[in-house]
VOPA-195881 format. One record per residue (C-alpha): x negated, y negated, z negated; residue number from 1. Coordinates in steps of 0.001 Angstrom, whole numbers, padded with zeros to 6 digits. Layout:
! VOPA-195881
+---------+---------+---------+-------+
:       u :       v :       w : gumar :
+---------+---------+---------+-------+
:       X :       Y :       Z :   NUM :
...
+---------+---------+---------+-------+
! end
This chain:
! VOPA-195881
+---------+---------+---------+-------+
:       u :       v :       w : gumar :
+---------+---------+---------+-------+
: -009375 : -027419 : -008257 :     1 :
: -006589 : -027212 : -010335 :     2 :
: -005656 : -024880 : -012715 :     3 :
: -001592 : -023949 : -013000 :     4 :
: -000615 : -024625 : -017147 :     5 :
:  002940 : -024328 : -015941 :     6 :
:  005466 : -022404 : -013968 :     7 :
:  008707 : -023798 : -012977 :     8 :
:  010861 : -021019 : -011159 :     9 :
:  014149 : -022375 : -009880 :    10 :
:  017060 : -019657 : -009926 :    11 :
:  016871 : -019813 : -006295 :    12 :
:  013683 : -019725 : -005663 :    13 :
:  013151 : -022460 : -003457 :    14 :
:  011026 : -024528 : -005386 :    15 :
:  008118 : -023781 : -007891 :    16 :
:  006405 : -026869 : -009656 :    17 :
:  003167 : -026589 : -011489 :    18 :
:  001584 : -028980 : -013572 :    19 :
: -002258 : -029263 : -012930 :    20 :
: -005248 : -030490 : -013831 :    21 :
: -008818 : -030370 : -012819 :    22 :
: -010967 : -027660 : -014407 :    23 :
: -014265 : -028513 : -015762 :    24 :
: -014697 : -026635 : -018887 :    25 :
: -017833 : -024563 : -018631 :    26 :
: -018349 : -026259 : -015302 :    27 :
: -021250 : -027617 : -014115 :    28 :
: -020994 : -030951 : -013747 :    29 :
: -024052 : -031650 : -010849 :    30 :
: -021245 : -032705 : -007731 :    31 :
: -024021 : -030363 : -005409 :    32 :
: -022883 : -027087 : -007036 :    33 :
: -020508 : -024752 : -007093 :    34 :
: -017983 : -024427 : -009440 :    35 :
: -017211 : -020456 : -010661 :    36 :
: -014215 : -021204 : -012596 :    37 :
: -010589 : -020111 : -011809 :    38 :
: -009341 : -019341 : -008360 :    39 :
: -005152 : -019114 : -008268 :    40 :
: -003709 : -016646 : -005839 :    41 :
:  000063 : -016336 : -005123 :    42 :
:  001693 : -013164 : -004576 :    43 :
:  004338 : -012422 : -002451 :    44 :
:  006389 : -010348 : -004984 :    45 :
:  006337 : -009538 : -008651 :    46 :
:  004306 : -007195 : -010238 :    47 :
:  005350 : -003414 : -010708 :    48 :
:  002598 : -001881 : -012266 :    49 :
: -001084 : -001764 : -012663 :    50 :
: -001602 :  002113 : -012975 :    51 :
: -003691 :  003331 : -009774 :    52 :
: -002263 :  006311 : -010165 :    53 :
:  001263 :  005254 : -009257 :    54 :
:  000985 :  002717 : -007325 :    55 :
:  002777 :  002074 : -004055 :    56 :
:  002927 : -001487 : -003342 :    57 :
:  001117 : -004232 : -001567 :    58 :
:  000802 : -007049 : -004750 :    59 :
: -000140 : -005053 : -007036 :    60 :
: -002964 : -003258 : -004731 :    61 :
: -004514 : -007090 : -004867 :    62 :
: -004890 : -007267 : -008295 :    63 :
: -006016 : -003546 : -008756 :    64 :
: -008858 : -004026 : -006458 :    65 :
: -010011 : -006472 : -008793 :    66 :
: -009693 : -004123 : -011714 :    67 :
: -011341 : -000589 : -011152 :    68 :
: -014088 :  000739 : -009509 :    69 :
: -013958 :  004314 : -007602 :    70 :
: -017112 :  006796 : -006364 :    71 :
: -016357 :  004708 : -003252 :    72 :
: -015229 :  001602 : -001549 :    73 :
: -014407 :  000265 :  001819 :    74 :
: -016070 : -002640 :  003276 :    75 :
: -014434 : -005221 :  005792 :    76 :
: -014953 : -003264 :  008479 :    77 :
: -013398 : -000193 :  006784 :    78 :
: -016813 :  001362 :  006135 :    79 :
: -017213 :  003789 :  002758 :    80 :
: -019955 :  002481 :  000615 :    81 :
: -020951 :  004563 : -002625 :    82 :
: -019583 :  002354 : -005702 :    83 :
: -019705 :  004710 : -008802 :    84 :
: -021205 :  007651 : -006821 :    85 :
: -025134 :  007666 : -006771 :    86 :
: -025443 :  010726 : -004657 :    87 :
: -023139 :  013897 : -003422 :    88 :
: -023880 :  017150 : -001338 :    89 :
: -021403 :  018817 :  000537 :    90 :
: -021280 :  022960 :  001088 :    91 :
: -022178 :  024486 :  004637 :    92 :
: -018704 :  025720 :  004514 :    93 :
: -017173 :  021875 :  003894 :    94 :
: -015030 :  023001 :  000278 :    95 :
: -017434 :  021970 : -002081 :    96 :
: -018349 :  018208 : -003046 :    97 :
: -020602 :  017516 : -005667 :    98 :
: -020907 :  013711 : -006738 :    99 :
: -023592 :  012226 : -009111 :   100 :
: -022467 :  009311 : -010870 :   101 :
: -024404 :  006022 : -011560 :   102 :
: -026442 :  005866 : -014514 :   103 :
: -025368 :  001990 : -015552 :   104 :
: -021786 :  002261 : -015266 :   105 :
: -019415 :  001254 : -018180 :   106 :
: -015671 :  000328 : -018958 :   107 :
: -015004 : -003240 : -020178 :   108 :
: -015191 : -002113 : -023907 :   109 :
: -018446 : -000766 : -023592 :   110 :
: -018064 :  003207 : -023233 :   111 :
: -020021 :  004838 : -020583 :   112 :
: -018072 :  006107 : -017186 :   113 :
: -018735 :  009977 : -016972 :   114 :
: -017360 :  012915 : -014499 :   115 :
: -014736 :  013513 : -017111 :   116 :
: -012811 :  009992 : -016351 :   117 :
: -012468 :  011042 : -013124 :   118 :
: -011326 :  014165 : -013893 :   119 :
: -008893 :  013436 : -016513 :   120 :
: -007452 :  010890 : -013975 :   121 :
: -007011 :  013546 : -011030 :   122 :
: -005184 :  015837 : -013896 :   123 :
: -003417 :  013003 : -015161 :   124 :
: -001915 :  012208 : -011909 :   125 :
: -001250 :  015540 : -011166 :   126 :
:  001097 :  016056 : -013644 :   127 :
:  002554 :  012753 : -014562 :   128 :
:  005610 :  013485 : -012509 :   129 :
:  007764 :  013130 : -009289 :   130 :
:  007657 :  009110 : -009723 :   131 :
:  004293 :  009484 : -008435 :   132 :
:  004464 :  011696 : -006198 :   133 :
:  003363 :  009346 : -002924 :   134 :
:  000216 :  008110 : -004965 :   135 :
: -000997 :  012128 : -005202 :   136 :
:  000103 :  013266 : -001509 :   137 :
: -003524 :  012997 : -000494 :   138 :
: -004463 :  015280 : -003514 :   139 :
: -001942 :  018119 : -002831 :   140 :
: -003138 :  018080 :  000745 :   141 :
: -006607 :  018909 :  000035 :   142 :
: -007727 :  019575 : -003671 :   143 :
: -007692 :  023291 : -004711 :   144 :
: -005033 :  024752 : -006502 :   145 :
: -003470 :  021202 : -006901 :   146 :
: -000120 :  021965 : -005675 :   147 :
:  000677 :  024785 : -008436 :   148 :
: -000154 :  022664 : -010953 :   149 :
:  001499 :  020046 : -009824 :   150 :
:  004188 :  022191 : -009885 :   151 :
:  004001 :  023685 : -013245 :   152 :
:  003435 :  020008 : -014833 :   153 :
:  007026 :  019033 : -013009 :   154 :
:  008687 :  021934 : -014806 :   155 :
:  007568 :  021218 : -017958 :   156 :
:  008102 :  017796 : -017920 :   157 :
:  007043 :  015056 : -020511 :   158 :
:  005811 :  018390 : -022971 :   159 :
:  002863 :  018964 : -019950 :   160 :
: -000460 :  018030 : -021780 :   161 :
: -003223 :  018007 : -019132 :   162 :
: -006307 :  017530 : -021565 :   163 :
: -005298 :  021477 : -022824 :   164 :
: -003328 :  022863 : -020226 :   165 :
: -005685 :  025141 : -018202 :   166 :
: -007040 :  024041 : -015179 :   167 :
: -009444 :  026373 : -013768 :   168 :
: -008163 :  027295 : -010766 :   169 :
: -007522 :  023524 : -009927 :   170 :
: -010486 :  022251 : -007847 :   171 :
: -012086 :  020249 : -009783 :   172 :
: -014704 :  019818 : -012953 :   173 :
: -017091 :  017671 : -014582 :   174 :
: -019969 :  019915 : -014815 :   175 :
: -021599 :  017021 : -017137 :   176 :
: -021260 :  013584 : -017997 :   177 :
: -023024 :  012312 : -014691 :   178 :
: -021466 :  015610 : -012557 :   179 :
: -018146 :  015790 : -010408 :   180 :
: -017542 :  018630 : -008492 :   181 :
: -014548 :  019023 : -005989 :   182 :
: -013279 :  022147 : -004184 :   183 :
: -010518 :  021951 : -001436 :   184 :
: -008130 :  024007 :  000343 :   185 :
: -009577 :  023107 :  003823 :   186 :
: -012154 :  020751 :  004721 :   187 :
: -012081 :  017401 :  005000 :   188 :
: -014624 :  015168 :  006691 :   189 :
: -012679 :  012106 :  005355 :   190 :
: -012849 :  012731 :  001697 :   191 :
: -015233 :  010247 :  000470 :   192 :
: -012897 :  007719 :  002433 :   193 :
: -009455 :  009188 :  000607 :   194 :
: -011413 :  008589 : -002527 :   195 :
: -011741 :  005058 : -002227 :   196 :
: -008642 :  004554 : -004345 :   197 :
: -005387 :  005563 : -006022 :   198 :
: -005504 :  008752 : -008493 :   199 :
: -008605 :  010034 : -007236 :   200 :
: -009980 :  006265 : -009606 :   201 :
: -011077 :  007403 : -012848 :   202 :
: -009343 :  006241 : -016291 :   203 :
: -010248 :  006561 : -019765 :   204 :
: -009217 :  009891 : -021216 :   205 :
: -007080 :  008142 : -023901 :   206 :
: -004702 :  006576 : -021294 :   207 :
: -000886 :  007968 : -021482 :   208 :
:  000016 :  010703 : -019424 :   209 :
:  003678 :  009969 : -018512 :   210 :
:  003838 :  006455 : -018467 :   211 :
:  002657 :  003370 : -017363 :   212 :
:  004011 :  000398 : -019194 :   213 :
:  000463 :  000280 : -020719 :   214 :
: -000881 : -001215 : -017563 :   215 :
:  001673 : -003682 : -017657 :   216 :
: -000383 : -005034 : -020912 :   217 :
: -003714 : -007125 : -021375 :   218 :
: -006704 : -005655 : -022666 :   219 :
: -006899 : -002290 : -021094 :   220 :
: -010439 : -000911 : -020473 :   221 :
: -011360 : -001237 : -016817 :   222 :
: -014524 : -000165 : -014377 :   223 :
: -014269 : -003135 : -012108 :   224 :
: -015344 : -006716 : -012535 :   225 :
: -012515 : -008224 : -014205 :   226 :
: -009841 : -007312 : -017337 :   227 :
: -006249 : -008824 : -017780 :   228 :
: -006411 : -011080 : -020246 :   229 :
: -002975 : -012147 : -019887 :   230 :
:  000189 : -010783 : -017940 :   231 :
:  004047 : -011250 : -017691 :   232 :
:  005077 : -008735 : -014747 :   233 :
:  007432 : -011858 : -013350 :   234 :
:  005249 : -014598 : -013567 :   235 :
:  001475 : -014163 : -013923 :   236 :
: -001573 : -012125 : -014436 :   237 :
: -004636 : -013682 : -015318 :   238 :
: -007608 : -011810 : -014939 :   239 :
: -011488 : -012380 : -016842 :   240 :
: -014330 : -011573 : -015402 :   241 :
: -016111 : -008316 : -017325 :   242 :
: -018907 : -008975 : -019018 :   243 :
: -020197 : -004762 : -019076 :   244 :
: -019207 : -004721 : -015354 :   245 :
: -022833 : -003186 : -013577 :   246 :
: -022722 : -005724 : -011136 :   247 :
: -022006 : -008486 : -013053 :   248 :
: -024270 : -010682 : -011791 :   249 :
: -022872 : -010833 : -008493 :   250 :
: -019318 : -012024 : -009671 :   251 :
: -019021 : -015671 : -009279 :   252 :
: -015780 : -016245 : -010285 :   253 :
: -014857 : -016167 : -014360 :   254 :
: -011172 : -015901 : -014063 :   255 :
: -008182 : -015107 : -011341 :   256 :
: -005132 : -016359 : -011820 :   257 :
: -002703 : -014233 : -010100 :   258 :
:  001217 : -015977 : -009629 :   259 :
:  003893 : -014132 : -008771 :   260 :
:  005630 : -016141 : -006003 :   261 :
:  008087 : -014029 : -003942 :   262 :
:  009455 : -016970 : -002009 :   263 :
:  007228 : -017890 :  000880 :   264 :
:  008708 : -021476 :  001227 :   265 :
:  007511 : -022193 : -002264 :   266 :
:  004033 : -020404 : -001873 :   267 :
:  003527 : -022714 :  001194 :   268 :
:  004810 : -025982 : -000452 :   269 :
:  002735 : -024990 : -003691 :   270 :
: -000380 : -024463 : -001538 :   271 :
:  000204 : -028143 :  000525 :   272 :
:  000358 : -029671 : -003025 :   273 :
: -002951 : -028000 : -004443 :   274 :
: -001367 : -025938 : -006994 :   275 :
: -002621 : -022849 : -005278 :   276 :
: -005896 : -022166 : -004095 :   277 :
: -004411 : -018737 : -001913 :   278 :
: -001250 : -018454 : -000478 :   279 :
: -000993 : -014111 :  000446 :   280 :
:  002469 : -014861 :  001643 :   281 :
:  003594 : -017133 :  004011 :   282 :
:  005502 : -017110 :  006820 :   283 :
:  003984 : -017781 :  010299 :   284 :
:  005678 : -021448 :  010844 :   285 :
:  003661 : -022386 :  007903 :   286 :
:  000324 : -020239 :  008945 :   287 :
:  000653 : -022061 :  012266 :   288 :
:  000334 : -025478 :  010862 :   289 :
: -003606 : -024409 :  010422 :   290 :
: -004167 : -022905 :  013262 :   291 :
: -007877 : -023368 :  014212 :   292 :
: -008892 : -024457 :  010564 :   293 :
: -010540 : -022296 :  007987 :   294 :
: -007422 : -022694 :  005767 :   295 :
: -005811 : -020186 :  008218 :   296 :
: -007139 : -016441 :  007825 :   297 :
: -005976 : -013239 :  008782 :   298 :
: -006049 : -009512 :  008093 :   299 :
: -005765 : -006610 :  010448 :   300 :
: -004508 : -004530 :  007766 :   301 :
: -003341 : -001678 :  009559 :   302 :
:  000335 : -002017 :  008271 :   303 :
:  003296 : -000930 :  009915 :   304 :
:  007277 : -002228 :  009439 :   305 :
:  009526 :  000925 :  010310 :   306 :
:  012850 :  001783 :  009528 :   307 :
:  013615 :  005281 :  007599 :   308 :
:  016831 :  007254 :  008185 :   309 :
:  017901 :  009233 :  005646 :   310 :
:  018931 :  012460 :  007130 :   311 :
:  018455 :  014702 :  004006 :   312 :
:  021090 :  015660 :  001108 :   313 :
:  021657 :  012287 :  000098 :   314 :
:  021841 :  011202 :  003103 :   315 :
:  024809 :  010008 :  005555 :   316 :
:  026364 :  012853 :  007524 :   317 :
:  026187 :  010768 :  010938 :   318 :
:  022334 :  010237 :  009963 :   319 :
:  021829 :  014128 :  010545 :   320 :
:  022889 :  013793 :  014575 :   321 :
:  019396 :  013039 :  016615 :   322 :
:  021750 :  011009 :  018974 :   323 :
:  022754 :  008262 :  016610 :   324 :
:  019344 :  008122 :  015326 :   325 :
:  018293 :  007373 :  018717 :   326 :
:  021015 :  005028 :  019879 :   327 :
:  020127 :  003080 :  016214 :   328 :
:  016570 :  002753 :  018374 :   329 :
:  017611 :  002168 :  021525 :   330 :
:  020082 : -000694 :  020308 :   331 :
:  016945 : -002861 :  018593 :   332 :
:  015291 : -005491 :  020609 :   333 :
:  011430 : -005105 :  018918 :   334 :
:  010339 : -007783 :  021484 :   335 :
:  012728 : -010464 :  020269 :   336 :
:  012188 : -009341 :  016315 :   337 :
:  008160 : -009954 :  017147 :   338 :
:  009108 : -013359 :  019134 :   339 :
:  011491 : -014512 :  015883 :   340 :
:  008645 : -013682 :  013174 :   341 :
:  005552 : -014984 :  015112 :   342 :
:  004435 : -012954 :  017727 :   343 :
:  000604 : -013843 :  016974 :   344 :
:  001405 : -012113 :  013390 :   345 :
:  004034 : -009425 :  013782 :   346 :
:  003601 : -007779 :  017549 :   347 :
:  005817 : -004814 :  018583 :   348 :
:  004759 : -001647 :  017267 :   349 :
:  005925 :  001712 :  019814 :   350 :
:  004842 :  004190 :  017546 :   351 :
:  004488 :  004735 :  013922 :   352 :
:  000684 :  004801 :  012955 :   353 :
: -001001 :  001319 :  013767 :   354 :
: -003874 : -000407 :  015159 :   355 :
: -006874 :  000284 :  012724 :   356 :
: -006903 :  004490 :  012781 :   357 :
: -009676 :  006026 :  015125 :   358 :
: -008290 :  008448 :  017359 :   359 :
: -010261 :  011230 :  019621 :   360 :
: -012130 :  008715 :  021970 :   361 :
: -011205 :  005228 :  020768 :   362 :
: -007873 :  003785 :  018653 :   363 :
: -005347 :  006445 :  018001 :   364 :
: -002904 :  003989 :  018913 :   365 :
: -003875 :  003172 :  022088 :   366 :
: -003766 :  006981 :  023158 :   367 :
: -000381 :  007846 :  021861 :   368 :
:  000630 :  004583 :  024096 :   369 :
: -000883 :  005932 :  027166 :   370 :
:  001218 :  008943 :  027185 :   371 :
:  004229 :  006248 :  027440 :   372 :
:  007354 :  005255 :  025084 :   373 :
:  010769 :  006711 :  025485 :   374 :
:  012806 :  004698 :  023139 :   375 :
:  012104 :  001022 :  024717 :   376 :
:  015500 : -001165 :  024530 :   377 :
:  018321 : -000028 :  026394 :   378 :
:  021872 : -000677 :  024506 :   379 :
:  024144 :  000919 :  026976 :   380 :
:  021912 :  004250 :  026686 :   381 :
:  022689 :  003531 :  023294 :   382 :
:  026597 :  003054 :  023345 :   383 :
:  026283 :  006411 :  025755 :   384 :
:  024628 :  008201 :  022998 :   385 :
:  026958 :  006849 :  020554 :   386 :
:  030258 :  008076 :  022402 :   387 :
:  028844 :  011723 :  022831 :   388 :
:  028727 :  011407 :  019318 :   389 :
:  032285 :  010371 :  018695 :   390 :
:  031721 :  006960 :  017824 :   391 :
:  033783 :  003985 :  020168 :   392 :
:  035763 :  001119 :  019566 :   393 :
:  038501 :  002759 :  017705 :   394 :
:  036252 :  004964 :  015604 :   395 :
:  032905 :  002535 :  015254 :   396 :
:  029892 :  004103 :  013816 :   397 :
:  029508 :  002127 :  010234 :   398 :
:  026360 :  002051 :  008277 :   399 :
:  024327 :  000216 :  005204 :   400 :
:  021094 : -001381 :  005984 :   401 :
:  018926 : -001480 :  002462 :   402 :
:  016141 : -003880 :  002333 :   403 :
:  014362 : -005942 : -000875 :   404 :
:  014928 : -009803 : -000982 :   405 :
:  011826 : -010979 : -000775 :   406 :
:  009688 : -012133 :  002579 :   407 :
:  010649 : -011089 :  006203 :   408 :
:  013017 : -008644 :  005087 :   409 :
:  016229 : -010663 :  005014 :   410 :
:  015767 : -012286 :  008462 :   411 :
:  014806 : -008933 :  009919 :   412 :
:  017792 : -007728 :  008666 :   413 :
:  020159 : -010437 :  010143 :   414 :
:  018268 : -009817 :  013580 :   415 :
:  018982 : -005743 :  012831 :   416 :
:  022606 : -006545 :  012414 :   417 :
:  022952 : -008501 :  015549 :   418 :
:  021339 : -005931 :  017460 :   419 :
:  023361 : -002955 :  016151 :   420 :
:  026746 : -004900 :  015786 :   421 :
:  026216 : -005553 :  020233 :   422 :
:  026748 : -001751 :  020883 :   423 :
:  029279 : -001293 :  018270 :   424 :
:  027502 : -000401 :  014968 :   425 :
:  029196 : -002364 :  011975 :   426 :
:  026439 : -002888 :  009608 :   427 :
:  027050 : -004033 :  005603 :   428 :
:  024091 : -005016 :  003692 :   429 :
:  022324 : -003491 :  000162 :   430 :
:  019723 : -006459 : -000865 :   431 :
:  018234 : -005620 : -003916 :   432 :
:  015185 : -006559 : -006102 :   433 :
:  011621 : -006127 : -005071 :   434 :
:  010469 : -004785 : -008217 :   435 :
:  013261 : -001827 : -007891 :   436 :
:  013452 : -001713 : -004423 :   437 :
:  010966 :  001310 : -003826 :   438 :
:  012045 :  003348 : -007313 :   439 :
:  015472 :  003406 : -005298 :   440 :
:  014366 :  004534 : -001789 :   441 :
:  012047 :  007309 : -003143 :   442 :
:  014844 :  008542 : -005056 :   443 :
:  017261 :  008576 : -001759 :   444 :
:  019594 :  005966 : -002118 :   445 :
:  019743 :  004924 :  000692 :   446 :
:  021406 :  005026 :  004194 :   447 :
:  018636 :  003419 :  006375 :   448 :
:  016374 :  000897 :  004906 :   449 :
:  013377 : -001035 :  005822 :   450 :
:  009715 :  000208 :  004742 :   451 :
:  005866 : -000811 :  005244 :   452 :
:  002805 :  001471 :  005150 :   453 :
: -000961 :  000709 :  005917 :   454 :
: -003547 :  002898 :  007038 :   455 :
: -004841 :  002912 :  003980 :   456 :
: -007884 :  005322 :  002887 :   457 :
: -006663 :  007641 :  006337 :   458 :
: -003893 :  007494 :  008762 :   459 :
: -002845 :  010957 :  008219 :   460 :
: -001924 :  010152 :  004645 :   461 :
:  001180 :  008169 :  006763 :   462 :
:  002104 :  011200 :  008427 :   463 :
:  001972 :  013830 :  005904 :   464 :
:  003786 :  011422 :  003521 :   465 :
:  007480 :  012445 :  005586 :   466 :
:  006739 :  016135 :  004629 :   467 :
:  009626 :  017534 :  002239 :   468 :
:  007039 :  018271 : -000329 :   469 :
:  005643 :  014256 : -000004 :   470 :
:  008581 :  012772 : -000768 :   471 :
:  010616 :  012170 : -004483 :   472 :
:  013887 :  012874 : -002853 :   473 :
:  013346 :  013591 :  000530 :   474 :
:  015104 :  011631 :  002955 :   475 :
:  013580 :  013888 :  006008 :   476 :
:  013170 :  017436 :  005757 :   477 :
:  012280 :  019158 :  008567 :   478 :
:  010817 :  022330 :  008027 :   479 :
:  009084 :  022436 :  011948 :   480 :
:  007144 :  019101 :  010803 :   481 :
:  006538 :  020665 :  007253 :   482 :
:  004596 :  022871 :  009336 :   483 :
:  003062 :  021315 :  011302 :   484 :
:  001585 :  018968 :  008592 :   485 :
:  000348 :  022176 :  006833 :   486 :
: -001361 :  023754 :  009816 :   487 :
: -003162 :  020370 :  010733 :   488 :
: -004796 :  019699 :  007331 :   489 :
: -007037 :  023178 :  007903 :   490 :
: -008772 :  021915 :  010780 :   491 :
: -011779 :  021524 :  010442 :   492 :
: -012930 :  020370 :  014090 :   493 :
: -011972 :  016660 :  013762 :   494 :
: -011050 :  016625 :  017738 :   495 :
: -008181 :  019250 :  017184 :   496 :
: -007483 :  017593 :  013893 :   497 :
: -006584 :  014403 :  015503 :   498 :
: -004782 :  015761 :  018712 :   499 :
: -002209 :  017618 :  015936 :   500 :
: -001915 :  014295 :  014297 :   501 :
: -000597 :  012962 :  017731 :   502 :
:  001616 :  015974 :  017851 :   503 :
:  003213 :  014967 :  014656 :   504 :
:  003896 :  011628 :  015302 :   505 :
:  005692 :  012759 :  018705 :   506 :
:  007787 :  014864 :  016795 :   507 :
:  008490 :  012604 :  013972 :   508 :
:  009264 :  009189 :  016053 :   509 :
:  010381 :  009892 :  019757 :   510 :
:  011543 :  013420 :  019371 :   511 :
:  013854 :  013650 :  016377 :   512 :
:  013931 :  009943 :  015590 :   513 :
:  013383 :  009931 :  012094 :   514 :
:  011768 :  006542 :  011747 :   515 :
:  011966 :  003554 :  013829 :   516 :
:  008511 :  001422 :  014306 :   517 :
:  009111 : -001897 :  014670 :   518 :
:  005839 : -003940 :  014461 :   519 :
:  002580 : -004144 :  012934 :   520 :
:  001517 : -006622 :  010771 :   521 :
: -001544 : -009250 :  011307 :   522 :
: -001170 : -010767 :  007760 :   523 :
: -002041 : -014556 :  007585 :   524 :
: -002820 : -016213 :  004504 :   525 :
: -003902 : -019482 :  003221 :   526 :
: -007347 : -020770 :  001642 :   527 :
: -007915 : -024014 :  000303 :   528 :
: -010685 : -026400 :  001512 :   529 :
: -013907 : -025245 : -000462 :   530 :
: -013319 : -022072 : -001108 :   531 :
: -015798 : -019996 :  000028 :   532 :
: -017028 : -016285 : -000587 :   533 :
: -013516 : -014326 :  000186 :   534 :
: -014305 : -011013 :  001243 :   535 :
: -012219 : -007932 :  001801 :   536 :
: -012349 : -004513 :  000068 :   537 :
: -011007 : -002400 :  002987 :   538 :
: -007854 : -004707 :  003713 :   539 :
: -007424 : -006285 :  000421 :   540 :
: -009090 : -009682 : -000016 :   541 :
: -011642 : -009853 : -003087 :   542 :
: -012053 : -013025 : -004811 :   543 :
: -014679 : -012308 : -007465 :   544 :
: -017728 : -013589 : -005080 :   545 :
: -015985 : -017032 : -004752 :   546 :
: -017202 : -020246 : -005254 :   547 :
: -015353 : -023524 : -005388 :   548 :
: -017091 : -026606 : -003951 :   549 :
: -016761 : -029415 : -006627 :   550 :
: -014545 : -032562 : -005251 :   551 :
+---------+---------+---------+-------+
! end
């Protein structure tokens, strides 16, 4: 396959040209054997952080899944598998988990991975500051004493040192190098699922506590199959195989180069020219060219795409009126959006939780949809509600829709503008770089904005995210919803817990219309001929087991 040795980015990002050459260094020249050199993978945005204790973005996760190992890892079916965990026990009351680490796990610099590294990573995450509120929500929801510890850290700011601060009241303790004990506030039968990623994953104990800039530098010790040997966050990250990884013999790909390529058309062109091997973000029309071939791969990644309306303190007064929020929802023809984007990959979603989440007796989404949905396309009702709220032709509602200027988001924004204009709403845009988009949203700097989120470790996280304490600057702040979430996590009975989640979704989406679900993703991506062995870590493609057939 070709190696990318030069990247020329045009200002409009509509064309990316590469100079390539065949990679043969270190390869077996026997044409009947596979190459295990480099694979070039295009991301759909710039890399913003490789600190899993703070990451919230998909493009970063594509890279991170190759760099770090957790206690557990998910397989392609979403089943939890042990990784650095050798074994674990659970107390009779379901509140205490005791984990034992495998014997031969070391960091990429050869230092043993210990239970103390897990303890440090979790305490660091809890004391990082408000910027990682999203990433630690699951820990705050269940870990004993975590809320108090986190609040103390936030009040102290950067002076807070988790290596010396008393954490005896926090339910995390490394009793020795191989044993980690976690105590919960309430039973959580899916704790191993939560521990597959983000702030539950170990970090070296000398990792800086209150910043993440270190993560965008090469050479940081990692616990997974790869290390970062070269990185420019707006251009590329080169990952090379770690020689200390506990399962290194299973890793067949020597290196992986992740190219930052926000323009989907550029990805398609460079894929067709053979200059990239995998295009992770392409339009549905580009994907359709390969329908019925092995080139086109599809991930049902359990991701919902929705609109958040800022009814919080930083939001406009008009969004505090549920009639306006309901009108905005009723004015949208979701099926038309799906059809334009490609209904095979962007499927209408009427509820917030996408498919891929287990419910009481089947799919959570199917159970919820069986009860019906009251916010179907009805522009006349939208006009009526706007009139009741005091808006008409002489006094039109004016709003600003915020989106990131990569991928499909501009197309979605244009369609939303037309639907809202049809009911008398004057819509302007606030389009920002993808690298800073979620930072601005987290700070409440928006009126209406697009948002995407996935089932991830457990779909309850999607619901608890919108509690007041789950947001950096709350765009949704409802004491009733907060109480519903707090009561739900206290439920030990799985059926009662899932029923409580159904009620939370109804309250969030239909009763109060804080969010407007639009569609869920089936993510298409393109894989060059001859590449074999791509697997999934949960929903994230993993390229470490790949081989490239000789051309």
